[in-house]
C-alpha positions, 0 to 999 in steps of 0.5 A: 542392222542399221545403215550409216553414213560416214559425212566427212567422206560422203561428196555428195555425188548422188551416185547412191541415190541414182541406184537405189530400186526402194528410191530410199536415198535423197540428196538434201542441202545437208547430205544424203538421207536414207528413209529406214521405212524403204530401205532394204539394206540390199547394200547396193549404194555400198557398193557404189559409193566413190569414197566408200563413205556408206556401210550396212550393216547386217 
């Protein structure tokens, strides 16, 4: 299982950060950061990402 973000597609809009129920995502200067220890791979971030930059692989 994995979480991946295409940094070229990411708009850094923060849509994924605002919906994460586990607070596993953070918008930093370099882009979105995922805390793998908190992430449950629920896929909500992937569903709300406007450019489809996030891929959750289960």
